[in-house]
C-alpha positions, 0 to 999 in steps of 0.5 A: 370313600365308601362309594365303590364307583369313585375309583372309576370316576377318577384315577388318582396320580401324577398330582391330579385327578385323571378323568376317565371316559364314560364307563359302564359302572358310571353310566356307560350302558345308559350313555351307549343306549342313548347313542344308539339308533331308534328301534327299527332303524338300521345302525350306521356302519363305516368301512375304510379301505386303503390300497397301498399301490393305488388304482389305475387312474384311467380305469378307476375314476369317472369323467369329472365333467359328468356331474349329477346322478347320471354320470357314467361309472368307470370300468373299475367301478362298473361292478358296483352299478346296482348300488350306484344310487347309494354312493358318491364318488369324490375326486380331486382331494389331496393332503398338502403336507404329504409330499412322498409317493406312498405317504398318502396312506399314512395321512389318508384318514387324518389329513394331518400336517406331518411337520406340525411338531417342531423338530420332528419329521413325522407327526399325525393326529386321530383318524376319521375311523377312530372318530367314527368309532367313538360314536358308532362303537359304543354299544358293540363288542369292539369299538373298531377293528383295524386290519392289515395285509400280511405283506407289509414290506412291499405293500406300498403304504409308506411308513406308519404301517397303519391307516388307523391312528388314535387321538395321540397320533399313534398307530392302532395295531391291526390284525393281519391273519384271517384265522386270527380275525375269525377267532377274535370275532366268533370264538368263545373264551375258554377261561371261566368267567371268574378267571376273566373277571380276576384278570381284569381286576389284576390289570386294574391294580397294575394301572393304579400302581403305575400311576402311583409311580408316575406321581413320584417322577412328575416334579422337576421334569422338563417340558419334553419329559412332561409331554411324554408323561402326559402321553403315557398317562393318556395311554393308561386311560385308553387301557382303562377304557378298554378294560371297562368295555371288556368287563361289560361284554364278559358274560355276553356270548359271541355271535355264531359265525355266518361263515366257516373258519378260513383256511390257514396261510391264505395269500394274495387275492384269496387273503383279500377276499377272505378279509372282505368276507370277514368284514361283512360277517362282522358287520352282519353280526354287529360285533363292530360297526367300524372297520379299517382295512390296509390292503396290499 
């Protein structure tokens, strides 16, 4: 095949052609451009915050008997008074399949039935932030960014250690260090462009080799093993998509940071406030448009 884009249209392996998501080499930029808002229109953004130990019921929730625009803000929401006309308070929602005290965080953005897979006590589905990222994050450097607290052992979130879950129902890794997040968003890569391009090419060749190996073991697998292999191949597709996006942004300089680099070792309130500042900075510079923060 002489067309250099053929390998990027499909990855050959496991006895089938594995179709890839929209990539830059086959129109990714055009697809991203079409999904963008019209010039002069503010881009849509989304931030999801999860509080591990919840909030004080008496001070956080407005009186549900007060409906319409003239409801009175609660004590906990009072600092948002000047933005009152820009947000809506929704109460009374629950997930009927989450019956553990702190498991709500695990399923908060998915609404999944944890018992949906026979024989498993824990199953999940894609979270709404990742659904939003598939639309809003096409033309940003990072489709979405997930943040964690450094105090995972006592955060009150329950199992899973994530609010963000991919389309396979697997947790999305998060950044738990403000300094690391700052450099991810704003620090330039010191490696020369040619070396970074070579690294991406090498990673692609590794993916091709892995798919070739997967083909060898496909025949004769049980249904359970076939499902595992399908999940494995989906993971490879996800990596290929990320590599394509990395390649798209290789020669695009990162934005100048609107804030100073955080001090190392922040804990407690200082850490949370800095994460908030970095969320705002990321959205202001359009590094990403979807952020999920799993707070203590």
